[in-house]
C-alpha positions as a Markdown table, in Angstrom:
| # | Residue | x | y | z |
|---|---|---|---|---|
| 1 | Unk | 97.4 | 124.4 | 89.0 |
| 2 | Unk | 95.5 | 121.7 | 89.6 |
| 3 | Unk | 97.1 | 118.8 | 87.6 |
| 4 | Unk | 100.4 | 120.4 | 89.2 |
| 5 | Unk | 98.8 | 119.3 | 93.1 |
| 6 | Unk | 97.6 | 115.9 | 91.6 |
| 7 | Unk | 101.2 | 115.3 | 90.5 |
| 8 | Unk | 103.1 | 116.4 | 93.6 |
| 9 | Unk | 100.6 | 114.1 | 95.5 |
| 10 | Unk | 101.1 | 111.4 | 93.4 |
| 11 | Unk | 104.8 | 111.8 | 93.6 |
| 12 | Unk | 104.9 | 112.3 | 97.2 |
| 13 | Unk | 101.5 | 111.0 | 98.7 |
| 14 | Unk | 100.5 | 112.3 | 102.1 |
| 15 | Unk | 100.6 | 109.6 | 104.8 |
| 16 | Unk | 97.0 | 109.7 | 104.9 |
| 17 | Unk | 97.2 | 107.3 | 101.8 |
| 18 | Unk | 99.9 | 105.1 | 103.1 |
| 19 | Unk | 99.1 | 101.2 | 103.1 |
| 20 | Unk | 96.9 | 99.9 | 105.7 |
| 21 | Unk | 97.9 | 96.4 | 106.6 |
| 22 | Unk | 95.8 | 94.3 | 109.1 |
| 23 | Unk | 97.9 | 93.8 | 112.1 |
| 24 | Unk | 96.9 | 90.2 | 113.4 |
| 25 | Unk | 97.6 | 89.8 | 117.4 |
| 26 | Unk | 97.4 | 86.4 | 118.3 |
| 27 | Unk | 97.1 | 87.1 | 122.3 |
| 28 | Unk | 100.9 | 86.8 | 122.8 |
| 29 | Unk | 102.0 | 89.3 | 126.0 |
| 30 | Unk | 102.6 | 92.9 | 124.7 |
| 31 | Unk | 105.8 | 94.3 | 125.5 |
| 32 | Unk | 105.9 | 97.8 | 125.7 |
| 33 | Unk | 109.7 | 98.0 | 123.8 |
| 34 | Unk | 108.5 | 95.0 | 121.3 |
| 35 | Unk | 105.4 | 97.2 | 120.2 |
| 36 | Unk | 107.6 | 100.1 | 119.9 |
| 37 | Unk | 110.3 | 98.4 | 117.6 |
| 38 | Unk | 107.2 | 96.5 | 115.4 |
| 39 | Unk | 105.7 | 100.5 | 115.1 |
| 40 | Unk | 109.0 | 101.9 | 113.8 |
| 41 | Unk | 109.5 | 99.5 | 111.4 |
| 42 | Unk | 106.1 | 99.7 | 110.0 |
| 43 | Unk | 107.0 | 103.6 | 109.5 |
| 44 | Unk | 110.3 | 103.1 | 108.4 |
| 45 | Unk | 108.5 | 100.8 | 105.2 |
| 46 | Unk | 106.1 | 103.8 | 104.5 |
| 47 | Unk | 103.1 | 102.4 | 106.6 |
| 48 | Unk | 101.6 | 104.9 | 108.8 |
| 49 | Unk | 98.0 | 103.4 | 109.1 |
| 50 | Unk | 97.3 | 100.3 | 110.6 |
| 51 | Unk | 94.1 | 98.1 | 111.6 |
| 52 | Unk | 94.7 | 95.8 | 114.6 |
| 53 | Unk | 92.7 | 92.8 | 114.9 |
| 54 | Unk | 93.1 | 91.1 | 118.1 |
| 55 | Unk | 92.7 | 87.4 | 117.8 |
| 56 | Unk | 92.4 | 86.5 | 121.5 |
């Protein structure tokens, strides 16, 4: 039973275990539409966790 659950989690990992890239913000003005677009691209690529590092 445990092996089946383990296999299922490897085959289709929960979103909590997605990659966690560092997203560098360079101090440019943030626009809601652009931010939404970027977040949607992350999600489409299977990234559901981010570290935002503001360089400004």
